C-alpha positions as CSV (number, residue, x, y, z in Angstrom):
1,M,96.5,113.3,184.1
2,T,99.5,114.7,182.4
3,P,100.9,111.4,181.2
4,S,97.5,110.4,180.1
5,G,97.0,113.7,178.3
6,S,100.4,113.4,176.9
7,H,99.7,109.9,175.7
8,G,96.4,111.1,174.1
9,T,98.3,113.9,172.4
10,E,100.8,111.3,171.1
11,D,98.0,109.2,169.9
12,K,96.5,112.1,168.0
13,E,99.9,113.0,166.6
14,S,100.5,109.4,165.7
15,T,97.1,109.2,164.0
16,A,97.7,112.4,162.1
17,Y,101.1,111.2,161.0
18,S,99.8,107.9,159.9
19,S,97.0,109.6,157.9
20,D,99.6,111.8,156.1
21,G,101.7,108.7,155.5
22,D,98.8,106.9,154.0
23,K,98.3,109.8,151.5
24,D,101.9,109.7,150.6
25,K,102.0,106.0,150.0
26,I,99.8,105.9,146.9
27,P,100.0,102.5,145.3
28,E,102.7,102.3,142.7
29,I,100.2,101.3,140.0
30,E,98.0,104.4,140.6
31,D,101.1,106.6,140.5
32,K,102.1,105.1,137.2
33,K,98.6,105.6,135.8
34,T,98.6,109.3,136.9
35,R,102.0,109.9,135.2
36,R,100.9,108.0,132.2
37,R,97.7,110.0,131.8
38,A,99.6,113.3,132.2
39,Q,102.1,112.1,129.6
40,I,99.4,111.1,127.2
41,A,97.5,114.4,127.7
42,K,100.7,116.2,126.9
43,S,101.2,114.1,123.8
44,A,97.6,114.8,122.7
45,R,98.3,118.6,122.8
46,K,101.5,118.1,120.9
47,H,99.7,115.9,118.4
48,R,97.0,118.6,117.7
49,I,99.7,121.2,117.1
50,R,101.5,118.9,114.7
51,Q,98.3,118.0,112.9
52,K,97.7,121.8,112.3
53,Q,101.2,122.2,110.9
54,E,100.8,119.0,108.9
55,L,97.6,120.2,107.3
56,H,99.3,123.5,106.4
57,N,102.2,121.6,104.8
58,L,99.9,119.3,102.8
59,R,97.9,122.2,101.5
60,T,101.2,123.8,100.4
61,Q,102.2,120.6,98.7
62,V,98.9,120.3,96.8
63,H,99.2,123.9,95.7
64,E,102.8,123.4,94.6
65,L,101.9,120.2,92.8
66,T,99.0,121.9,91.0
67,E,101.3,124.7,89.8
68,A,103.9,122.2,88.7
69,L,101.4,120.2,86.7
70,A,100.1,123.3,85.0
71,K,103.7,124.3,84.1
72,A,104.4,120.7,82.9
73,Q,101.4,120.9,80.5
74,R,102.7,124.1,79.0
75,G,106.4,123.2,79.1
76,S,108.5,121.8,76.4
77,R,109.5,118.1,76.2
78,G,112.6,117.1,78.2
79,V,112.4,119.8,80.8
80,V,112.1,118.9,84.4
81,Q,109.8,121.2,86.5
82,K,110.8,121.2,90.1
83,T,108.6,122.5,93.0
84,G,109.9,121.8,96.5
85,S,110.4,118.0,96.7
86,I,108.2,117.3,93.7
87,E,109.9,116.5,90.4
88,I,108.0,115.8,87.1
89,P,110.2,114.7,84.2
90,L,108.4,115.5,80.9
91,G,110.5,113.8,78.2
92,Q,109.9,110.1,77.8
93,T,112.2,109.4,74.8
94,D,115.4,109.5,76.8
95,I,114.1,107.6,79.8
96,E,116.0,104.4,80.4
97,M,113.6,101.6,81.4
98,S,114.4,99.7,84.5
99,H,112.7,96.3,85.1
100,S,113.8,95.8,88.7
101,L,112.6,97.4,92.0
102,R,116.2,98.1,92.9
103,G,116.9,99.9,89.6
104,L,113.7,101.8,89.8
105,W,114.5,103.0,93.3
106,L,118.0,104.2,92.4
107,N,116.7,106.0,89.4
108,A,113.8,107.8,91.0
109,P,111.6,109.5,90.0
110,L,109.7,106.6,88.7
111,Q,110.2,105.3,85.2
112,T,107.1,104.3,83.3
113,D,106.6,101.8,80.5
114,A,104.8,103.4,77.6
115,G,103.3,100.2,76.3
116,P,101.8,96.9,77.6
117,G,103.9,94.1,79.0
118,P,105.7,93.3,82.3
119,N,105.6,96.2,84.7
120,V,108.7,97.9,86.0
121,F,108.0,97.7,89.7
122,H,108.5,94.0,90.4
123,P,108.6,90.7,88.6
124,F,105.3,89.7,87.0
125,H,103.3,87.7,89.6
126,H,100.8,85.2,88.2
127,L,98.6,83.0,90.4
128,G,97.2,79.8,89.0
129,A,94.0,78.0,90.1
130,D,95.7,75.2,92.1
131,T,95.4,75.8,95.8
132,T,98.7,74.3,96.8
133,E,100.6,76.2,94.1
134,R,98.8,79.5,95.1
135,V,100.0,79.1,98.7
136,E,103.5,78.3,97.7
137,T,103.7,81.2,95.2
138,L,102.3,83.7,97.7
139,S,104.7,82.5,100.4
140,E,107.7,82.8,98.0
141,I,106.6,86.4,97.1
142,A,106.1,87.4,100.8
143,R,109.2,85.8,102.3
144,P,112.0,88.2,101.1
145,C,109.9,91.3,101.3
146,P,110.5,92.5,104.9
147,A,114.3,92.3,104.7
148,R,114.4,93.8,101.2
149,M,112.0,96.6,102.0
150,Y,113.7,97.4,105.3
151,T,116.9,98.1,103.4
152,Q,115.2,100.1,100.8
153,V,113.2,102.2,103.3
154,M,116.2,103.0,105.4
155,E,118.3,103.9,102.4
156,E,115.5,106.3,101.3
157,T,114.5,107.9,104.6
158,R,117.3,107.3,107.2
159,A,118.4,110.9,107.1
160,I,114.9,112.4,107.4
161,P,113.8,113.5,110.8
162,S,110.4,112.5,112.1
163,F,109.4,116.0,113.1
164,P,108.1,118.0,111.5
165,P,106.3,115.3,109.5
166,Y,107.7,114.8,106.0
167,V,106.0,113.9,102.8
168,D,107.5,113.5,99.3
169,V,105.4,112.7,96.2
170,R,107.2,112.1,92.9
171,M,105.4,111.4,89.7
172,T,106.0,111.0,86.0
173,S,103.5,111.7,83.2
174,T,100.3,113.7,83.3
175,G,98.3,111.3,81.1
176,E,97.7,107.6,81.0
177,N,101.0,106.4,82.4
178,V,100.6,107.7,85.9
179,S,103.3,106.6,88.3
180,V,103.7,107.5,91.9
181,K,106.6,107.3,94.4
182,F,105.4,108.2,97.9
183,C,107.6,108.7,101.0
184,R,106.3,109.7,104.4
185,V,108.1,110.0,107.7
186,C,106.3,111.0,111.0
187,E,106.1,110.0,114.6
188,I,103.6,109.0,117.3
189,T,104.8,109.9,120.8
190,S,104.6,108.0,124.1
191,F,104.3,104.5,122.6
192,D,106.8,102.0,121.4
193,H,106.9,100.4,117.9
194,R,105.3,97.2,119.0
195,T,102.3,98.9,120.6
196,V,101.8,101.2,117.6
197,S,102.2,98.5,115.0
198,E,99.8,96.2,116.7
199,V,97.1,98.9,116.9
200,F,97.8,99.8,113.2
201,W,97.4,96.2,112.2
202,D,94.2,95.7,114.2
203,I,92.6,98.8,112.6
204,F,93.5,98.1,109.0
205,W,94.0,94.3,108.9
206,G,91.8,93.1,111.7
207,F,89.4,91.1,109.5
208,D,86.0,90.4,110.9
209,S,84.2,87.0,110.9
210,N,83.4,87.6,107.2
211,G,87.0,88.3,106.3
212,V,86.3,92.1,105.8
213,V,87.8,95.3,107.0
214,N,85.9,98.5,106.1
215,N,87.6,101.8,106.9
216,P,85.1,104.5,105.9
217,G,86.7,107.2,103.8
218,L,89.8,105.1,103.4
219,C,89.5,101.6,101.9
220,H,87.7,98.3,101.9
221,R,89.7,95.0,102.3
222,K,88.6,91.5,101.7
223,L,90.6,88.5,102.9
224,L,91.2,86.0,100.1
225,L,93.6,83.6,101.6
226,Q,95.4,83.3,105.0
227,I,98.9,82.0,104.5
228,D,100.0,82.1,108.1
229,S,99.5,84.3,111.2
230,N,101.5,87.1,109.7
231,T,100.9,86.7,106.0
232,H,97.7,86.9,103.9
233,Y,96.4,87.6,100.4
234,E,93.7,90.3,100.0
235,H,91.7,92.4,97.7
236,I,91.7,96.1,98.5
237,S,89.7,98.9,96.9
238,Y,89.7,102.7,97.2
239,C,87.7,105.7,96.0
240,V,89.8,108.2,94.2
241,P,89.5,111.9,95.4
242,N,87.8,114.2,92.9
243,M,86.9,111.2,90.8
244,P,83.9,109.7,92.7
245,E,83.0,107.3,89.8
246,V,86.5,105.7,89.8
247,R,87.6,102.9,92.0
248,L,91.2,101.8,92.4
249,E,91.8,98.1,93.4
250,S,94.6,95.6,93.7
251,L,95.3,92.1,94.8
252,D,98.1,92.2,97.4
253,V,100.1,89.7,99.4
254,V,100.7,91.4,102.8
255,T,103.2,90.3,105.5
256,R,104.5,91.6,108.8
257,V,107.6,90.9,110.9
258,H,108.4,92.0,114.4
259,H,112.0,92.5,115.8
260,P,113.1,93.9,119.1
261,Q,114.2,97.2,117.4
262,Y,111.4,97.5,114.8
263,S,108.3,96.1,113.1
264,I,107.7,96.2,109.4
265,F,104.6,95.7,107.2
266,T,105.0,95.0,103.4
267,W,102.7,94.5,100.5
268,E,103.2,93.6,96.9
269,S,100.6,93.3,94.2
270,I,99.7,90.3,92.1
271,D,99.4,91.0,88.4
272,Q,97.2,88.2,87.3
273,D,95.0,85.8,89.2
274,D,93.3,83.0,87.3
275,L,90.5,82.8,89.9
276,I,89.9,86.6,90.2
277,P,89.6,88.2,86.7
278,A,89.8,92.0,86.4
279,S,86.5,93.9,86.9
280,V,84.4,94.5,83.8
281,D,83.4,97.9,85.2
282,P,85.3,100.4,83.0
283,H,85.6,102.8,85.9
284,T,87.3,100.2,88.2
285,I,91.1,100.1,87.5
286,R,93.8,97.9,88.8
287,R,97.1,99.1,90.2
288,E,100.6,97.5,90.6
289,E,102.3,98.4,93.8
290,V,105.1,97.6,96.2
291,G,105.1,99.3,99.6
292,S,106.2,99.2,103.2
293,I,105.6,100.8,106.6
294,L,108.5,100.6,109.1
295,F,107.9,101.2,112.8
296,Q,110.9,102.1,115.0
297,T,111.2,103.0,118.7
298,E,113.3,106.0,119.5
299,T,114.0,107.7,122.9
300,D,114.7,111.4,123.3
301,S,117.1,113.2,125.7
302,D,114.3,113.4,128.4
303,G,113.8,109.6,128.3
304,C,110.4,109.9,126.5
305,I,109.8,107.3,123.8
306,R,108.2,107.7,120.4
307,T,107.5,105.5,117.4
308,V,108.8,106.7,114.0
309,L,106.8,105.6,111.0
310,R,108.5,105.4,107.7
311,T,106.3,104.7,104.7
312,V,107.6,104.2,101.1
313,L,105.7,102.9,98.2
314,Y,105.7,102.7,94.4
315,S,102.4,102.6,92.6
316,R,101.1,102.6,89.1
317,P,97.3,102.8,88.6
318,F,96.3,101.6,85.1
319,V,94.3,104.7,84.2
320,R,94.7,103.9,80.5
321,T,91.8,101.5,80.9
322,L,89.4,104.3,81.8
323,P,86.9,105.4,79.2
324,K,88.2,109.0,79.5
325,I,91.8,110.1,80.3
326,F,92.1,113.5,81.9
327,G,95.2,115.7,81.5
328,D,95.8,116.0,85.3
329,M,95.5,112.4,86.3
330,N,98.5,112.7,88.7
331,E,96.8,115.1,91.2
332,P,93.9,112.8,92.3
333,F,96.3,109.9,93.0
334,A,98.9,112.2,94.8
335,H,95.9,113.4,96.9
336,L,94.8,109.9,97.5
337,Y,98.1,108.7,99.1
338,C,98.6,111.9,101.2
339,R,95.1,111.6,102.5
340,L,95.3,107.9,103.2
341,N,98.5,108.2,105.3
342,V,97.4,111.2,107.3
343,I,94.0,109.8,108.1
344,A,95.5,106.4,109.0
345,E,98.0,108.1,111.4
346,E,95.1,110.1,113.0
347,Q,93.0,107.0,113.5
348,V,95.9,105.1,115.1
349,S,96.8,108.1,117.4
350,R,93.2,108.6,118.4
351,H,92.8,104.9,119.2
352,L,96.0,104.9,121.3
353,L,95.0,108.0,123.3
354,Q,91.4,106.7,123.9
355,K,92.7,103.3,124.9
356,F,95.3,104.4,127.4
357,M,93.5,107.5,128.8
358,T,90.6,105.3,129.8
359,S,92.6,102.3,131.2
C-alpha cells in the first residue's frame, strides 16, 4: 500500500510539476507578442505626452510668429525681427539673389525674386507633350534628388535632437512674395525606419484604383504618370488655413529610396506642363517647392529602437496671382506646413499602434 500510495503521490507531484512547467513554457511567439504589446502601450503613453508638449510648442510658435509679423509691418526697412527660431528680413534692396538650391540653402532665410522669371529654388522644369520625352525628363529630375537632399537635410538638421520635437519656420516678405523654409525633426518610437516609411508611403502615396489619394483635412493627390515602382508624377492640392476659398496646388515628381540605414522621400515641383495648364480659378494658386523626408533608425541605451523623421522643404506659393493680397500672407502658409506635418505624424503613429496592437 505504501509503495502504491507513494507512487500515487509521485504521480500527483509529477502531474502538478508538469502543469506548472507547461505554464512556464509559453510559446516564444506569444511571449514576443506580449512584450511587443507592452512596449507599444508604453510608446502610446509617451506619444500622448509628447503630443501635448508639441501642441503647446506649436501654439507658442504661432503666437511668436504673429507678434513678429506685427512688428515687421511696423518696423523700418532693413531691420530683421527675430522671435525664437523665426527670422523675417524686411529689406529687399540688399538681398543677393541666388538661383541654385545650394546657394539658397546656405543663405537661409529664403531669398525671393521680386519679379517674374525663373524661380530661385531649382532649375526651371518644363514638360512637353511628347510621352517619351516626359518620362525621360521626369526621370532626370528625380534621379539625383535623394542623394542631394540627403546631404542637405543632414547638413541642416544633423545636430538637432528628435525629442522634444523641433520645428523651425523661416519666411521672407509679408506680401505677395511669400517664401517658406520649413524644418521639422521628431521621432516615432518602437519601429524601425523601413516600417515607418512604408506606412507613411501607403497612407499618403497609396493611390487607389482611380489613381487618387484623399487625406481629409490634409491634401488630395492625383497620380498623373507612374515612372517606376518608386517614382511618379502627381498633382497635389491643399486648402489653406484661415483662407477657405484659396487652394494651393503643385505638379510634383516624387521619388523614394531605401537603404539599410535610412529611407528618404523627395519631391520637386514642375513649373510648366504643356498638357496641364494652370487653373483659371483666380483663387487656385501654384507653388514651387523642393522637399524631403528622411527616416533613420536609432537605438537608445536600453536597446529600444526609434525612427527619427527629418523634414526640410522650401516653398513659394504664387500668391501674387490672387485677386486680393493680404498683409499677413505668411501666417496661413506657416500654419499650413506645421499642421500638415503634425497631423501626418499623428496618422502614421496611430496606424502603427493600431496595426501592431491588434496583430
